C-alpha positions as CSV (number, residue, x, y, z in Angstrom):
1,M,-68.4,-217.1,51.2
2,S,-70.8,-219.4,49.5
3,G,-69.5,-222.2,51.7
4,S,-66.5,-223.4,49.8
5,A,-63.1,-222.5,51.1
6,G,-61.2,-219.7,49.3
7,E,-64.2,-217.8,48.2
8,V,-65.6,-214.6,49.6
9,P,-69.3,-214.7,50.8
10,S,-71.8,-212.9,48.7
11,Q,-74.3,-212.2,51.5
12,P,-73.9,-209.7,54.3
13,G,-73.2,-211.4,57.6
14,S,-71.6,-214.5,56.0
15,A,-68.0,-215.4,56.5
16,M,-65.0,-214.3,54.5
17,M,-63.0,-217.5,54.4
18,M,-59.3,-218.0,53.8
19,N,-58.0,-221.5,53.6
20,P,-54.2,-221.9,53.5
21,A,-54.6,-225.5,52.2
22,N,-56.2,-224.0,49.0
23,A,-53.3,-221.5,48.6
24,V,-55.4,-218.4,48.1
25,S,-53.3,-215.9,46.2
26,A,-53.0,-212.1,46.6
27,A,-54.9,-211.8,43.3
28,D,-57.8,-214.0,44.6
29,I,-58.1,-212.0,47.8
30,G,-58.0,-208.7,45.8
31,C,-60.8,-209.9,43.5
32,Q,-62.9,-211.0,46.5
33,V,-62.5,-207.7,48.3
34,R,-63.3,-205.8,45.1
35,R,-66.4,-207.8,44.5
36,L,-67.6,-207.3,48.0
37,R,-66.8,-203.6,47.9
38,L,-68.8,-203.2,44.7
39,Q,-71.7,-205.2,46.1
40,A,-71.8,-202.9,49.1
41,G,-71.8,-199.9,46.7
42,L,-68.6,-198.5,48.2
43,S,-65.8,-196.6,46.5
44,Q,-62.2,-197.5,47.3
45,H,-62.0,-194.3,49.3
46,E,-65.1,-195.1,51.3
47,L,-63.9,-198.6,52.1
48,A,-60.5,-197.2,53.1
49,C,-62.2,-194.8,55.5
50,R,-64.4,-197.5,57.0
51,S,-61.4,-199.9,57.5
52,A,-58.9,-197.3,58.7
53,T,-56.5,-197.8,55.8
54,S,-55.7,-195.8,52.7
55,Q,-57.3,-195.7,49.2
56,P,-53.9,-196.6,47.6
57,A,-53.6,-199.6,49.9
58,I,-57.1,-200.8,48.8
59,A,-56.1,-200.2,45.1
60,H,-52.9,-202.3,45.5
61,L,-54.8,-205.0,47.4
62,E,-57.6,-205.2,44.7
63,A,-54.9,-205.4,42.0
64,G,-53.2,-208.3,43.7
65,R,-50.0,-206.3,44.3
66,R,-50.2,-206.5,48.0
67,V,-50.8,-209.4,50.4
68,P,-52.8,-208.0,53.4
69,T,-52.2,-209.0,56.9
70,L,-54.8,-210.9,58.9
71,A,-55.5,-207.7,60.9
72,T,-56.1,-205.8,57.6
73,L,-58.4,-208.6,56.3
74,E,-60.3,-208.5,59.6
75,K,-60.8,-204.7,59.3
76,L,-61.9,-205.0,55.6
77,A,-64.3,-207.9,56.4
78,R,-65.8,-205.9,59.3
79,A,-66.1,-202.7,57.1
80,L,-67.9,-204.8,54.4
81,G,-70.3,-206.4,56.9
82,H,-68.7,-209.9,56.9
83,D,-66.8,-212.1,59.3
84,L,-63.3,-213.3,58.6
85,V,-62.8,-217.0,59.0
86,V,-59.4,-218.6,58.6
87,V,-59.4,-222.4,58.2
88,L,-56.2,-224.1,59.1
89,P,-55.4,-227.7,58.0
90,S,-55.8,-230.4,60.6
91,R,-52.6,-231.9,62.0
92,A,-54.4,-235.2,61.7
93,S,-54.3,-234.9,57.9
94,A,-50.5,-235.2,57.9
95,P,-49.0,-238.6,58.7
96,A,-47.3,-238.8,62.1
97,I,-43.6,-239.7,62.0
98,D,-41.7,-240.7,65.1
99,P,-38.5,-238.8,65.6
100,G,-36.2,-241.8,65.2
101,E,-38.2,-243.5,62.4
102,E,-36.6,-244.1,59.0
103,V,-38.7,-242.9,56.1
104,S,-38.2,-244.1,52.6
105,V,-39.3,-242.0,49.7
């Protein structure tokens, strides 16, 4: 990605980042994979072969009709010459509440 969470890198060797805090949708992931595939000059079939998946699976993913597993994202990132980076929100960002503490809303 170009550095901001939720975007796919545009340069080989950079990281393909997914940030749950930014709620990346299946459509966002599909657009990112398609953009990287086209930048690499690959057809859906070629990407499927390189990532040990099927061409229809790539088509569904790119159309946003399928949410890929982390394992699939890792295979796709590797096939496209990128790293997959998942950023999880810090527990410190959520307020700590003691088990017996009353909380008013």
